[in-house]
VOGU-3710 file (C-alpha; in Angstrom, 3 decimals, decimal comma):
1> xxxxxxxxxx> 0,000/0,000/0,000  1,412/3,371/-1,045  2,090/5,847/1,669  0,408/9,178/0,966  2,750/12,161/1,174  1,789/14,717/3,744  1,629/18,401/2,812  4,963/19,330/4,474  6,742/16,495/2,651  5,184/17,594/-0,652
11> xxxxxxxxxx> 6,442/21,134/-0,112  9,948/19,907/0,689  10,037/17,891/-2,553  8,700/20,811/-4,605  11,191/23,291/-3,119  14,072/20,841/-3,606  13,078/20,252/-7,244  12,843/23,973/-7,943  16,273/24,518/-6,393  17,813/21,765/-8,542
21> xxxxxxxxxx> 16,218/23,137/-11,689  17,345/26,682/-10,942  20,833/25,507/-10,151  20,956/23,415/-13,332  19,764/26,381/-15,379  22,470/28,551/-13,898  25,200/26,057/-14,778  23,796/25,681/-18,268  23,590/29,422/-18,814  27,237/29,878/-17,807
31> xxxxxxxxxx> 28,332/27,957/-20,906  25,831/29,540/-23,287  27,309/32,123/-25,719  25,998/35,606/-24,945  23,249/37,156/-27,055  24,482/40,650/-27,877  22,526/43,481/-29,471  25,648/45,227/-30,775  26,116/44,735/-34,517  29,514/43,031/-34,383
41> xxxxxxxxxx> 31,720/41,588/-31,671  34,594/39,242/-31,036  36,431/37,785/-28,045  39,891/36,263/-28,456  42,598/34,848/-26,225  45,604/37,144/-26,545  48,247/34,423/-26,215  46,943/32,046/-28,872  44,612/34,285/-30,894  41,889/31,670/-30,511
51> xxxxxxxxxx> 38,389/33,042/-31,089  36,179/32,341/-28,067  33,129/34,218/-29,345  32,190/36,077/-32,505  29,261/37,863/-34,022  29,602/39,275/-37,540  33,330/39,401/-36,793  34,349/39,798/-40,440  31,595/42,181/-41,454  32,757/45,604/-42,696
61> xxxxxxxxxx> 32,228/48,151/-39,906  33,240/51,729/-39,083  35,787/51,971/-36,237  35,241/55,604/-35,148  37,862/56,610/-32,528  39,127/53,065/-31,994  41,204/54,105/-35,022  43,426/55,949/-32,559  45,079/52,772/-31,283  46,941/52,418/-34,582
71> xxxxxxxxxx> 47,811/56,136/-34,497  49,213/55,657/-30,999  51,298/52,579/-31,760  52,900/54,251/-34,782  53,821/57,236/-32,627  55,357/54,953/-29,993  57,336/53,007/-32,592  58,601/56,073/-34,458  59,392/58,514/-31,645  60,531/58,860/-28,047
81> xxxxxxxxxx> 58,064/59,956/-25,361  60,017/63,067/-24,388  60,139/64,566/-27,887  58,749/68,083/-28,143  55,961/68,528/-30,696  54,675/71,864/-31,986  51,018/72,281/-32,938  50,362/73,554/-36,466  47,421/75,504/-37,857  46,424/72,740/-40,308
91> xxxxxxxxxx> 46,396/70,068/-37,600  43,885/71,945/-35,449  41,723/73,579/-38,098  40,998/70,331/-39,968  38,837/68,856/-37,180  35,107/69,076/-38,031  32,620/70,492/-35,550  31,212/67,948/-33,115  34,434/65,963/-32,821  36,242/65,925/-29,463
101> xxxxxxxxxx> 39,373/68,061/-29,107  41,810/69,173/-26,411  41,692/72,789/-27,673  45,296/72,605/-28,816  46,622/76,027/-29,856  48,695/76,922/-32,889  52,344/77,108/-31,821  51,674/75,209/-28,588  54,400/72,805/-27,532  53,760/69,474/-25,814
111> xxxxxxxxxx> 55,687/66,276/-25,389  54,778/63,245/-27,422  53,725/61,473/-24,210  51,321/64,291/-23,330  49,767/64,151/-26,788  49,341/60,379/-26,481  47,547/60,842/-23,174  45,200/63,351/-24,778  44,705/60,939/-27,671  43,968/57,778/-25,671
121> xxxxxxxxxx> 42,384/59,133/-22,487  40,383/62,141/-23,709  40,146/60,890/-27,326  41,319/64,269/-28,629  41,130/64,322/-32,402  43,383/67,359/-32,755  46,103/65,407/-30,897  45,874/62,692/-33,578  46,546/65,135/-36,396  49,370/66,862/-34,516
131> xxxxxxxxxx> 51,056/63,484/-33,994  50,500/62,579/-37,635  52,185/65,724/-38,936  55,097/65,316/-36,526  55,735/61,716/-37,551  54,736/61,559/-41,201  55,384/65,134/-42,289  51,732/65,415/-43,272  48,445/63,826/-42,303  48,188/62,175/-45,717
141> xxxxxxxxxx> 51,630/60,608/-45,418  50,841/59,359/-41,924  47,576/57,750/-43,074  49,614/55,880/-45,673  51,853/54,653/-42,821  48,748/53,483/-40,943  47,622/51,367/-43,891  51,118/49,993/-44,370  51,190/48,976/-40,709  47,912/47,027/-40,852
151> xxxxxxxxxx> 49,185/45,172/-43,924  52,371/44,330/-42,002  50,199/42,930/-39,215  48,578/40,739/-41,879  45,153/42,358/-42,215  43,226/42,727/-45,456  39,815/43,994/-44,326  40,894/47,365/-42,930  41,476/50,708/-44,621  42,070/54,119/-43,074
161> xxxxxxxxxx> 41,503/57,551/-44,614  42,173/59,685/-41,517  44,018/59,546/-38,209  41,198/59,628/-35,681  38,102/57,878/-37,032  36,121/60,644/-38,708  33,392/58,965/-40,707  34,254/58,113/-44,273  32,705/55,267/-46,257  36,224/54,155/-47,184
171> xxxxxxxxxx> 37,444/54,238/-43,569  36,528/50,785/-42,296  37,630/47,672/-40,472  36,159/44,516/-38,894  35,853/43,315/-35,323  38,407/40,596/-36,010  40,903/43,012/-37,557  40,546/45,385/-34,610  41,194/42,515/-32,204  44,381/41,669/-34,097
181> xxxxxxxxxx> 45,462/45,313/-34,097  44,951/45,450/-30,336  46,806/42,157/-29,961  49,734/43,778/-31,757  49,545/47,047/-29,804  49,572/45,543/-26,316  52,948/43,963/-26,992  54,191/47,502/-26,353  54,288/48,189/-22,593  54,048/51,969/-23,052
191> xxxxxxxxxx> 50,877/51,501/-25,071  49,422/49,321/-22,308  50,216/51,987/-19,738  48,793/54,904/-21,719  45,663/53,062/-22,888  45,075/51,903/-19,324  44,955/55,341/-17,694  41,675/56,298/-16,010  42,568/59,986/-16,206  45,313/62,361/-17,234
201> xxxxxxxxxx> 46,616/65,742/-16,165  48,611/67,798/-18,640  50,618/70,648/-17,104  50,372/74,183/-18,433  52,148/74,802/-21,742  53,412/77,896/-23,505  49,891/78,507/-24,870  47,391/76,886/-22,509  46,733/76,120/-18,861  46,487/72,795/-17,061
211> xxxxxxxxxx> 44,301/70,198/-18,778  42,606/67,430/-16,779  40,503/64,696/-18,327  38,785/61,487/-17,304  38,920/58,502/-19,652  36,078/57,981/-22,097  36,315/54,304/-21,206  33,991/53,881/-18,215  35,168/50,299/-17,637  38,501/51,583/-16,381
221> xxxxxxxxxx> 37,230/54,297/-14,038  36,953/53,171/-10,388  33,557/53,851/-8,753  31,899/54,198/-12,154  28,780/52,052/-12,537  30,438/50,298/-15,478  33,797/49,759/-13,766  35,344/46,372/-14,518  38,235/45,515/-12,224  39,937/43,102/-14,640
231> xxxxxxxxxx> 40,190/45,614/-17,500  43,768/46,631/-18,277  43,418/48,968/-21,259  41,093/49,974/-24,071  39,837/52,608/-26,478  36,313/53,832/-27,135  34,795/55,210/-30,300  31,554/56,764/-31,481  30,017/58,328/-34,560  26,367/58,220/-35,558
241> xxxxxxxxxx> 27,278/55,886/-38,427  29,601/53,618/-36,385  27,524/53,497/-33,221  29,169/52,809/-29,861  32,530/51,061/-30,209  35,076/49,671/-27,782  38,199/47,574/-28,152  39,711/46,493/-24,841  41,857/44,024/-22,958  41,375/42,287/-19,606
251> xxxxxxxxxx> 43,411/39,941/-17,449  42,265/37,411/-14,854  43,868/34,234/-13,503  46,604/34,065/-16,137  44,090/34,474/-18,978  44,336/37,647/-21,078  41,401/38,384/-23,339  40,742/40,973/-26,035  37,172/42,046/-26,679  35,740/44,189/-29,462
261> xxxxxxxxxx> 32,268/45,705/-29,637  31,184/47,597/-32,775  27,836/49,131/-33,609  26,691/49,257/-30,005  23,616/51,094/-28,778  22,441/52,961/-25,695  19,827/51,146/-23,642  18,282/52,764/-20,546  21,054/55,334/-20,536  23,844/52,767/-20,600
271> xxxxxxxxxx> 25,969/52,027/-23,644  26,074/48,396/-24,715  29,755/48,822/-25,538  30,391/48,714/-21,781  27,795/46,220/-20,593  28,394/43,825/-23,486  32,169/44,045/-23,186  31,817/42,918/-19,568  29,464/40,164/-20,726  32,039/39,016/-23,273
281> xxxxxxxxxx> 34,870/38,916/-20,760  32,812/37,100/-18,126  31,758/34,543/-20,729  35,417/33,947/-21,500  36,488/33,597/-17,868  33,513/31,368/-17,009  34,168/28,923/-19,818  37,911/28,949/-20,522  41,077/28,670/-18,486  44,820/28,392/-18,871
291> xxxxxxxxxx> 45,760/24,977/-17,493  49,195/23,457/-16,956  49,287/20,212/-18,896  52,936/19,403/-18,251  55,568/20,716/-15,856  59,172/21,360/-16,787  61,487/18,396/-16,033  58,532/16,036/-15,647  59,478/12,445/-16,595  57,479/11,781/-19,750
301> xxxxxxxxxx> 58,857/8,377/-20,665  61,731/5,961/-20,128  63,601/4,285/-22,977  66,430/1,777/-23,192  69,549/2,706/-25,153  70,688/-0,632/-26,533  74,355/0,221/-26,904  74,559/2,014/-23,542  76,392/0,721/-20,523  74,507/-1,363/-17,975
311> xxxxxxxxxx> 74,426/1,510/-15,464  73,320/4,257/-17,892  71,278/2,628/-20,642  67,860/3,163/-18,958  67,145/6,813/-19,804  64,349/9,122/-18,613  63,020/11,630/-21,121  62,169/14,965/-19,484  59,936/17,829/-20,618  62,268/20,679/-21,538
321> xxxxxxxxxx> 59,616/23,329/-20,780  56,234/23,492/-19,124  53,156/23,427/-21,323  50,211/25,679/-20,553  47,191/25,559/-22,825  43,899/27,326/-23,287  41,159/24,777/-22,639  37,515/24,715/-21,716  37,177/25,061/-17,948  35,195/21,832/-17,690
331> xxxxxxxxxx> 37,935/19,809/-19,385  40,244/17,820/-17,110  43,961/17,624/-17,851  43,628/13,818/-17,788  41,288/13,969/-20,779  44,004/15,461/-22,998  46,433/12,931/-24,462  49,815/14,015/-25,862  51,611/12,673/-28,919  55,276/11,705/-28,546
341> xxxxxxxxxx> 57,703/11,586/-31,474  61,262/10,319/-30,930  64,257/10,802/-33,190  65,323/7,844/-35,295  68,294/5,642/-34,351  68,843/6,982/-30,832  72,114/5,512/-29,548  74,996/6,207/-27,187  76,894/8,302/-26,517  74,237/10,736/-25,302
351> xxxxxxxxxx> 74,888/13,890/-23,295  72,594/15,054/-20,499  70,136/17,576/-21,942  70,349/16,280/-25,518  67,123/16,729/-27,483  65,796/13,260/-28,331  62,236/13,993/-29,443  59,097/16,086/-29,139  55,880/15,937/-27,147  52,868/17,905/-28,328
361> xxxxxxxxxx> 49,192/18,386/-27,586  46,699/19,396/-30,256  43,695/21,235/-28,793  41,066/22,925/-30,965  43,503/23,122/-33,854  46,266/24,702/-31,760  49,535/22,875/-31,082  51,424/23,095/-27,793  54,787/21,352/-27,728  58,060/20,851/-25,891
371> xxxxxxxxxx> 61,316/19,034/-26,559  62,111/15,799/-24,752  65,609/15,858/-23,303  67,932/13,250/-21,776  67,890/13,154/-17,966  71,512/11,968/-17,817  74,433/11,068/-20,021  74,526/7,587/-21,541  77,958/6,070/-22,056  78,638/3,798/-24,968
381> xxxxxxxxxx> 79,102/0,161/-23,964  82,581/-1,337/-24,656  81,245/-4,889/-24,821  80,313/-4,659/-28,459  83,723/-3,229/-29,309  85,384/-6,011/-27,336  83,360/-8,609/-29,218  84,328/-7,024/-32,500  87,986/-6,947/-31,502  87,826/-10,602/-30,409
391> xxxxxxxxxx> 86,065/-11,488/-33,644  88,676/-9,664/-35,672  91,420/-11,389/-33,688  89,894/-14,795/-34,314  89,537/-13,982/-37,994  93,188/-12,922/-38,227  94,314/-16,089/-36,451  92,131/-18,145/-38,767  93,529/-16,425/-41,853  97,126/-16,888/-40,621
401> xxxxxxxxxx> 96,390/-20,526/-39,926  94,846/-21,009/-43,361  97,773/-19,324/-45,069  100,321/-21,313/-43,080  98,482/-24,616/-43,528  97,996/-24,015/-47,223  101,701/-23,196/-47,681  102,743/-26,324/-45,786  100,533/-28,522/-47,937  101,950/-26,930/-51,073
411> xxxxxxxx> 105,530/-27,596/-49,983  104,774/-31,212/-49,185  103,209/-31,667/-52,602  106,174/-30,118/-54,356  108,620/-32,331/-52,401  106,847/-35,483/-53,479  107,236/-34,458/-57,043  111,026/-35,174/-57,166
//
């Protein structure tokens, strides 16, 4: 006879079931790719370049002021930070109304570092043109340098017509290209530092007083509602045609990610370039991790060197370097199997540290590898040489005996002939 559940027991079961379902939904949602309203986006791992998320990543888009990251890196590569730069009339007067400036004055002198702060923190468009003239001789020449640089990086879907992102139908890029540009730029530590500043203060110059600005990137400003503590650097952009744009970099638990948002919108007073960039980064950190698959000097295998001495012929093969790989967080290191390739005809003598092969993991099309080195020296066994010498000795004795015996028989035969 079935026992009828009392009301309290029924409630306990219902509450428990709801809790399990909610918990299961939460776990499931953590691995679901985000649904963004921005027109294009991409998230990549900086170390490997692996794409963790993309939306219209190769669609032609307008970069707006994210253009300035390529302007900045050219300035850093071509000049020193303490160079003095003089503002020209053409550089300041060529900025259309409605575009942000730092009110640079004709004949004003600033250092290159100060101009880069105005460029990357305040997004000053006049600073971009002043830098361009100083480096390229003219804005037009500098723009040509910008396009040469992106081709050197290996990009084919980007073209620039100006230094700061003023709208032009022929001034375009893609989310993926911007991610690769940022990946290139953050190799430069000065760029990281300048693009990671929450504010800047420029001392008085020969033409203007002190300038103080807060970054246009709200993710990097402490106490801002959009502040994201893992963000390290970034650059915003906006035109009515491009929408809200942001290319940025974050670092958490040994995993460095680059996120790009293009064609963002403003929802309830908050730009999706900020909220969706945070969503991208959190998706990456929730679902991917850098895991150590192999430690340096770990014994990978043991082999026998046939012609080695009895005491040294058993040889451990060690990992020459550690291997860290980008993997899905849910994946255990034990589920990843390496491939080992040894050199042909391995034989003594072998010196400690000699490279005898390779170990590699292939994960999502990416290869992680290390050399396999000898743990100790292997001496060549003398036994084989002794056997050869004995064999040669026996052969010589045999040949001498044959020659002597043959000669003796010949002499006997000749004697009987008389």
